Wavefront OBJ file of the C-alpha trace (Angstrom):
o trace
v 111.672 73.657 107.444
v 110.615 74.980 104.047
v 108.546 77.711 105.664
v 111.547 79.029 107.629
v 113.643 79.014 104.477
v 110.993 80.806 102.421
v 110.622 83.383 105.190
v 114.321 84.274 105.111
v 114.864 84.256 101.325
v 113.242 87.692 101.143
v 115.872 89.032 103.564
v 118.790 90.601 101.715
v 122.192 90.760 103.416
v 125.260 92.608 102.150
v 128.698 91.591 103.418
v 131.669 93.904 102.831
v 135.201 92.684 103.544
v 138.465 92.870 101.601
v 139.396 89.458 103.053
v 138.007 86.837 100.662
v 138.073 84.090 103.284
v 136.031 86.214 105.680
v 133.520 86.955 102.917
v 133.156 83.307 101.954
v 132.802 82.061 105.528
v 130.140 84.592 106.522
v 128.303 84.197 103.226
v 128.234 80.420 103.603
v 126.798 80.567 107.134
v 124.095 83.106 106.277
v 123.088 81.414 103.020
v 122.771 78.135 104.908
v 120.221 79.887 107.123
v 118.281 80.910 104.017
v 119.302 84.540 103.618
v 119.962 86.058 100.183
v 123.562 87.239 100.466
v 125.509 89.630 98.245
v 129.218 90.192 98.877
v 131.629 92.971 98.026
v 135.372 93.197 98.565
v 135.378 96.998 98.192
v 133.449 99.615 100.197
v 132.879 101.872 97.157
v 131.337 98.959 95.243
v 129.147 98.211 98.269
v 127.839 101.790 98.254
v 126.969 101.467 94.565
v 125.092 98.239 95.297
v 123.176 99.966 98.101
v 122.192 102.848 95.834
v 120.597 100.374 93.403
v 118.898 97.968 95.836
v 117.804 97.755 99.457
v 119.562 95.458 101.912
v 117.931 94.579 105.210
v 121.313 94.090 106.892
v 124.828 95.174 105.925
v 127.816 93.531 107.586
v 131.155 95.275 107.215
v 134.694 94.733 108.344
v 136.417 97.691 109.977
v 139.889 97.632 108.426
v 139.792 97.877 104.619
v 141.890 99.788 102.088
v 140.712 103.229 100.900
v 137.738 103.376 103.301
v 137.307 101.900 106.765
v 134.088 100.410 108.074
v 133.106 103.516 110.053
v 133.359 105.726 106.953
v 131.378 103.135 104.991
v 128.656 103.084 107.648
v 128.338 106.898 107.581
v 127.984 106.882 103.784
v 125.651 103.894 103.828
v 123.353 105.678 106.317
v 122.990 108.523 103.789
v 122.234 106.127 100.911
v 119.813 103.851 102.802
v 119.118 104.817 106.423
v 116.820 101.804 106.943
v 119.586 99.233 106.493
v 120.681 97.690 109.797
v 124.478 97.600 110.083
v 126.861 95.219 111.834
v 130.541 96.152 112.156
v 133.002 93.306 112.675
v 136.585 93.958 113.718
v 139.545 92.404 115.402
v 140.219 95.846 116.885
v 137.000 96.555 118.805
v 138.646 96.474 122.225
v 141.978 98.047 121.260
v 140.306 100.936 119.430
v 137.271 101.226 121.684
v 134.859 100.605 118.808
v 131.216 100.491 119.888
v 127.750 101.301 118.569
v 127.900 104.920 119.734
v 131.183 105.889 118.048
v 130.846 103.832 114.838
v 127.231 104.366 113.819
v 126.693 100.590 113.647
v 123.648 98.940 115.162
v 125.890 96.139 116.457
v 129.681 95.902 116.845
v 131.193 92.411 117.008
v 134.699 91.314 117.926
v 136.342 88.803 115.574
v 136.786 85.670 117.654
v 136.096 81.963 117.873
v 132.495 82.876 118.798
v 132.054 85.266 115.871
v 129.743 83.008 113.839
v 127.277 82.476 116.687
v 127.398 86.166 117.620
v 126.830 87.165 113.981
v 123.806 84.871 113.621
v 122.293 86.211 116.856
v 122.936 89.821 115.806
v 121.382 89.384 112.351
v 118.315 87.663 113.795
v 117.914 90.330 116.496
v 118.196 93.198 114.007
v 115.644 91.601 111.709
v 113.167 91.311 114.591
v 113.552 95.000 115.495
v 110.578 97.102 114.379
v 111.248 99.602 111.599
v 112.079 103.084 112.909
v 109.215 105.566 112.983
v 109.452 108.639 110.766
v 109.153 111.101 113.657
v 109.802 110.097 117.259
v 107.100 112.459 118.549
v 104.415 111.394 116.062
v 102.431 109.539 118.741
v 102.053 112.692 120.819
v 98.803 113.550 119.003
v 96.949 110.766 120.842
v 98.309 110.693 124.404
v 97.298 107.929 126.746
v 94.930 109.023 129.486
v 96.510 109.382 132.898
v 95.738 106.727 135.469
v 94.661 108.145 138.796
v 95.029 106.422 142.084
v 91.781 106.093 143.994
v 91.318 108.326 147.059
l 1 2 3 4 5 6 7 8 9 10 11 12 13 14 15 16 17 18 19 20 21 22 23 24 25 26 27 28 29 30 31 32 33 34 35 36 37 38 39 40 41 42 43 44 45 46 47 48 49 50 51 52 53 54 55 56 57 58 59 60 61 62 63 64 65 66 67 68 69 70 71 72 73 74 75 76 77 78 79 80 81 82 83 84 85 86 87 88 89 90 91 92 93 94 95 96 97 98 99 100 101 102 103 104 105 106 107 108 109 110 111 112 113 114 115 116 117 118 119 120 121 122 123 124 125 126 127 128 129 130 131 132 133 134 135 136 137 138 139 140 141 142 143 144 145 146 147 148 149 150
């Protein structure tokens, strides 16, 4: 078990939510899994944190005062485009929030299953390979075409 814990302590997770209970609950679950978690109750503070250090995953609520989660994601992408982002909201269905219109890598609905969904999403995002600098960079060495005999 120590090896799994040591493997995840290098992973840095930022959680942004103006609801202190939401912050504490998510922090508790992720720290129990061995992640290094930093929390922020204010989006502007979260952006400052991201400008000073890299986070592997950022988890943000949608509805917050002064800046919503979608605005935070857009600004976060400019500060650190390599950070994977999860948006959590109780309004995903009502507002039609999804990965395409929010800029998040994963959008989760607040629900009784939120904790399990959050754990799965974090683990999946951490397994994803880092994005390549240029999508067409492999074009220099194309694979040879396979020909059918005859």
